[in-house]
N, C-alpha and C positions, 0 to 999 in steps of 0.2 A: 983047671979052668975055673976062673972066678965065678962064683954064684951071682947070677943076675938078680938084682933086687927088684921086686915089683913096686911100682909107685904106690904110695899109700892111698887107700880109697878115700875119695872125698865124700864127706857126709852130705846127703841130699838136703836141700833147704826144707825146713819143717813146714808142712802144710798148715794153712790157717783153718782151724776147726771152728765152725760157726757156733756161737753160744745159743744152744737150743732154748734155754730159758728166756733169754732176751728176745729171741724171735717170737716165742709164744706170747710174751708180754706185749710185744708190739702189735701182734694180731688181735689180742684181746682189747687193747686200747683203741685200735681202729674200729673194731666191732661196736664197742661201747659208744664211741663218738658218732658212728652211723646211727645207732639206736637213739642217741640224744637228739640228732637232727630229725629223725622220724617223729619222736615224741613232740618236738616243737611244732612240726607241721600238723600233727594230729590235734594238738591243742588249738592252733590257729583255726583249723577247720571246724572244730567244735564251737569255738567262739563265733565264727562266721555263721554257723547253723543257728546258734542261739539268737543272733541278731536278726536273721531272716524269720525265725519263728516269731520274734517280737513284732516284725513288720506284718506278718500274717494276722496277728492279734489286732494291730492297729487298723488293718484293712477291713476287719469285721465290724468296726465301729465301736461305739460306747456300750459294750456289753456289761451285764450285771455282775458276773462272778466267774470264777475259774471254770465252772461247769459249762459255761457258754463257749469256751475256747476248745474244749476237749471233744475230739472226734474219734471214737473207737474204730469206726470203719476205715478211716484214713490210716491209723496206726497199724491195723491189721494188714493193709496193703503194703505199707513200708516194710514190715517185718517179713512178709512173704517174699518181697524182692531181695531182702537180705539173704534169705535161705536159697533163693534161686541163683544168686550170684556167687554163693560160697563155693570155693574150690579148695578149702583147707588152708593151712593145717588145723585151724581151730574148728571145732564142731559147730553144727547149726545151733545147738542149744546155747553154747557159750556166746556166739555172735548175737543171737536174739536177745540174750540177757544184757549184753553190753549196749545194744541199740535201744532197748527198753529203758535203761537208765538214762541214756542221753536224752531221749524224748521226754522222760519224766522231769529231768532237770530243766530242759528248755521250757516246758509248760509251766513249771513252778515259778518262772520269772513273773508271770502275771499274778498268780496267787496259787498256793498249793491246793490241790483237790482234797476235800475232806471225805474220807471213805470209812464207813462203819464196818465192823467185823465182829464175829463172835469171840469175845475176849475170855479171860484177860490176856495180857501179853504172853506170847509163846505158843499160841494155838496154830493148828494147821491152816485155819482160815486166815491168819495173819501172813503165813507163808504164801498162800494163794494171792492175797492182796498185793504183796511185794512183787510176786511174779508177774502180775498183770499190770499194775500201776507204777512199779518202780519204788525206790525208797524216798523219792522226793514228795510223794503224796503224804498227807497228814492222816495217819491211821487212828481211828476212834474205836477203842475197845468197848464193847457193849455186853450186857449180861446175858442176853438170850437172842435166838434167831428172831423171835417176835419183835424185839426191840430194834434190831437192825432194820426190819421193814418199817417200823414206826418212825425212826429217825430220818430215813430217806423220804418217806411220805411227808413228814413235817418240814422238810427242807433244811434240817439241822446237819444232815450229811448229804453230799452231792451224789454219792453212790454207796452201795453196800455190797458186801461179798458174803454169800451164804453157801454151805454145802448142799448139794442136790442129790447125789447118788454115789455109791461106792461100788467098785467092780466086783467085790465079793459079797457085800452085805445088802446091796440094793439101795432103794431110795430112802432119803431122810424124810420121814413122814411129817415132822413139824414144819419143814420147808414147803412141802406140797400143800399142806393145809392152809398156809398163809396165802397161797395163790388163789384159793377159793374166793377170797374176799378183797384182796388188794387190787388197786388200779396201777401198781407199778409195772414196769416192763423189764424183761430180761434184755440187757444190752451187751452182754459178753459172757464168755465162759472160760474157765481155767481148768486144765487137767494137771493134777499134782500127784506124783508118785509119793506114797505115804509109807514111811518106815517107822515102826513102833519100837520103842526101847523101854526096858524095865529099869526104873530109876529109884534110888533110895538115898537117905541121908548117910547111913553107915557104910554102904557098899558091901554089906554081908547078906547074902540071900537067905541064910539060915535064920536071920532075925525077922523075916517077913511073916506077919500074921494076917494082913489084909492088903488088898491092892485097889487103889482108886483109878478110875478112868472113865472116859465117855462110854456109854453103852455100845456105840458103834465100834470103838477100838477094842473093847472087851470081846466083842464078837469076832473081830479080825484076828485075835490072838487066842481064840478058844482052845484049839488043839494044843498049842504050846503050854498054856496054863494048866490044862488037864494033865499033861505029861510031867511038867516040871514043878508045879505048885499045887498039887492036889490037896483039897481040903482048906486051902486058904480062902478067906472071905473076900468076895469081889464086890466092890462098892461103886455103883454108877454115880457119876457126878455130871455137872453141866458141860464141862469141857476138859480136855487133857491138861491144859494149863492150870485149871482149878485143881485137878488131881495132883499136879506137881506142887502147888501151893500147900495142899493138905499134907502131902507126904514129907515135906521138909520140917514138919512140926513134931514128928514122932519117929523113934528109932525102929518101931515094929511095923511101919507102913512103907509101902512102895507105890509108885505111880507108873502107868503105861502112858507114854507121851512121846513127842518128838525129841530128838537129841537137843534141839535148841532150847526147849523148855528146861532141860537139865542144867544147861549153862545159866539160864536166867535165874533159876530158883536154887542154885547151889547144890544140885543133887549129883550123885555118882551114877555112872552107867554100870548096871550089873550084867545085863545081857542085851543083845540086839544086833541086827533087827530080829524081832520075834514074831512078826506077822506070819500067818499060816500060808499066805499066797505071795510068791515073790513079785508078782505083777500088781500088787495092791495099789490101786489108783482111786482117788476121789475126784469127782467132777464138781466144781463150784460154778455158780452163776453170779453175774454182776447185775445188781438191781439199779435201775434208773427211773426217771420220770417221763422219758420220751422214747418214741419209736425211732430207730436209726435207719438211715439210707442203706442201700446194699453195698457190700464191700467186694462182691465178686465170688465169694465162697462162704455161704451163710447157712444158718439153720433157723427154722421157724418152730416155735413152741406154741401149742394150742391147749385150751381146756374145752372139751366138747361134752355138752350134756345131751344125753340121748332120750328119745321118747320111749315110753313103756309099751313096747309092741314087739312082736316077733321080727327078727331080722334087723333090729336097731343097729347093732354093731356093723353088720354088713353094709347098711346104708352109709355108715361113716367111712368105711374103707373103700367102697366102690368108686367114689369120685377121685380118690388118690390114684387108684390103679388105672382108671380111664385116662388120666392126665400124665401118667408115667412119673408120678412123684413118689420118691422113696421115703418110707417111714422107718426111722431108726429106733424109735422107742414108743411104747404104749403102756399105760398103767392106769388102772381104775382106782377111784377113791370115792367114798360116800359123799354125795353132794349135800349142801345145806338147804336144799329146796324142799325137802320132805323125806319121810321115811322110805327106805329102800330105793331112793333115787341115786343115780350114779353119774359121775363125771369121768371122762377119760383124758389123761394127760398124754399128749402126742407130740413127738418131735419129728419134723419133716426136713428133708434136704432142700435147701433153696430159701430165697427171700420172698416175703409176701408180695413184693412188687414184680417178681418173676412171673411171666405169663402162665406157665403151667400151675404154679402154686395159687395164683390169683383165681384161675378158672376152677380149680378144685375147691377152693374155699367158697366160691359163689354157689356151686352145686351143693356143697355140704351144708350151707346155711339154709337151704330149702328143705332139707330132710331132718336135720338135728333140731333139738329143742332150743339149744343156744350154742354159739361158738364164740369163745373168748380168746382173743389174740394176746398171748403172754409176751411175745417179742419175736423180732427177726434180728439176728445178730451174727457177727463173724464167728466162724468155727475157730476153735483154739489153734494157734499156729503150731505150737509144740506143747 
């Protein structure tokens, strides 16, 4: 019987295998095109915002300078709404920084604000200035905290930024002392997380024989210095940026300052952050010449001189308690009205135009020797 031959198997048609690389490139191109379209709309909206900001300026009439256009309480309200609307993925901090820069650029259409700060360039005060006013403001580095007050009082600066207190080291006494005599008002506050770095020219920690820094920063790094650089000379100077300027001139010197100061003055980072407390934060205040309207979430600062009698401090605190006004800070300083006379710096929750605060101050003025309103201003947004 003849062998039956099986028909030859037909080869199946080859399947078309998609090019994964081409498909990925196509998706990437589509995504980039979509982003380009979004960027265009963002730019158009920013330009539209700038035009409306200019219209607001024109509606205010023929004002004298940029300071007449600037409304800190309005900016605080805008930034709070940014935080309230935020649903991610960007953090509140990132979005507030973006909107701050947009508002800063729009305001600078009229004329950049002139803002004094404790210089030279690279200090934490400058960082606080940029956080509050954005980079479109004109930063004026000044030699001392006293000079910042003087330049704002003289009208050479529209505003000033000075440190007030640190979360670990307490109040900056030179700032408090200036409030004893100045007529300036606090019109804003900035909270800045402060990270300290050990910087030097050589980058070799074994070369260090002395460390320059501001006294407050030396205090913030006291435990680290005691453990890692025992016996090294600690030299206090007027600012951390000044410390960096001095350290760049000698191989055996180092500075404790912010990382940005190292970039500005060409120093290498040896160690950091080296602050003893991980939550190290400095509160700065913004100095201006006028009292601001309420923003809806404000703080009021007072300087209260008490009469020399038993229960004087109780007489200060009682009106606040009766009106339900919270006190977030109190600190005593020698007054300049006589020997053993004292004044109390007090921070209250609320604005001076709020009914509870206004009633408390009315009662307080009847019992205290003097009540000086230092300012009512928006609480720092972030």
